[in-house]
C-alpha positions in Angstrom: 116.2 103.2 108.4 115.4 106.4 110.6 111.9 106.2 111.4 109.5 109.4 111.1 107.0 110.5 113.5 104.0 112.5 111.8 101.8 114.1 114.8 98.5 115.9 114.8 98.3 115.7 110.9 95.0 117.0 109.7 93.3 115.2 107.0 91.5 116.5 104.2 89.3 114.3 101.3 89.7 115.7 98.1 87.0 118.1 98.1 89.1 120.1 101.0 86.7 119.1 104.0 88.2 118.0 107.1 88.3 114.3 107.6 89.9 114.1 110.9 93.4 114.5 112.7 95.9 111.6 112.5 97.6 112.1 115.9 100.6 109.9 115.2 101.9 108.2 112.4 105.2 106.6 112.1 107.1 105.7 108.7 110.0 106.3 106.8 110.7 109.3 104.2 110.1 108.1 100.4 113.4 110.0 100.2 115.3 107.5 102.1 113.7 104.5 100.3 114.8 106.0 97.0 118.3 106.5 98.5 118.8 102.9 99.4 117.6 102.1 96.0 120.9 103.3 94.8 119.1 104.2 91.2 121.2 104.5 88.5 121.3 107.7 85.9 122.2 107.4 82.2 123.9 110.7 82.4 123.9 114.5 84.6 120.0 115.6 83.1 118.6 112.1 83.5 117.4 112.9 87.0 115.2 115.8 85.3 113.1 112.9 83.3 112.9 110.7 86.0 109.6 110.0 87.5 108.0 107.6 90.5 104.7 105.9 91.0 103.3 104.5 94.0 100.4 102.1 93.4 97.7 100.4 96.0 96.3 97.3 96.3 93.0 99.3 95.5 94.4 100.8 92.4 94.8 104.1 94.0 98.5 105.6 93.1 100.4 108.8 93.5 103.3 110.1 90.9 106.1 112.2 91.7 108.8 113.7 90.2 112.1 113.0 91.2 113.1 116.5 91.4 110.3 117.2 93.9 111.2 114.2 96.5 114.8 115.9 96.5 114.2 119.7 95.7 111.4 120.8 97.2 109.1 120.9 100.3 107.3 118.0 99.5 110.4 115.1 99.9 110.6 116.3 103.5 106.7 115.5 103.9 106.5 111.9 101.7 106.0 109.6 104.1 105.9 105.5 103.5 103.8 104.5 106.6 103.8 100.8 108.9 102.6 102.6 112.2 99.7 104.4 113.7 99.5 105.0 117.2 102.8 103.1 118.1 100.7 99.9 116.3 100.4 98.5 113.1 98.3 100.3 111.0 94.2 98.9 111.2 93.3 96.1 108.9 91.3 98.4 106.2 94.8 100.3 105.4 97.2 97.5 104.9 100.3 97.3 106.3 102.1 99.5 104.4 100.3 102.9 103.5 101.6 106.1 102.0 101.1 109.9 103.0 101.9 113.3 101.5 101.5 115.3 104.4 102.2 118.2 102.8 99.2 118.4 100.3 96.7 121.1 101.3 94.5 117.9 100.4 96.1 114.9 100.9 93.2 112.8 100.6 93.7 112.1 96.9 97.7 110.9 97.9 96.6 108.5 101.3 97.2 105.5 99.5 96.1 102.2 101.8 97.5 99.1 100.7 100.8 100.8 99.3 102.1 97.3 97.3 104.7 99.2 94.6 106.6 101.8 94.7 108.5 102.0 91.4 111.1 104.4 89.5 110.6 105.2 85.5 112.3 107.6 82.9 110.5 109.4 80.5 111.7 107.7 76.9 112.1 109.9 73.6 111.4 113.2 75.8 115.6 113.8 76.0 116.5 112.5 72.2 113.5 115.0 71.3 114.7 118.4 73.1 
């Protein structure tokens, strides 16, 4: 998979206060991983009802709609990260992490110890419409 570098990324906590600068992360776009998974859709409108959850070992998580990842700039900046400055992530971050680099306040979606990426479909919504 294509490895992408994030350079000089401003990090903010959930309050909007600066939390430093990430000089260099390496990772893979979440979209690339989803493409590799070859998700099977039930019908033409199925992608409209698909959402992706990311969960960390620490109990933190993030949620994205499939359309966000493929049809907005968010998909260009949602990364599964595994290296920092050419080295493995620090032990306190875990082997794999996640960052949404386009968020105004990426703190809540900066996940350490990324454990799971799951694809779900809202059940029953399509039938009710």
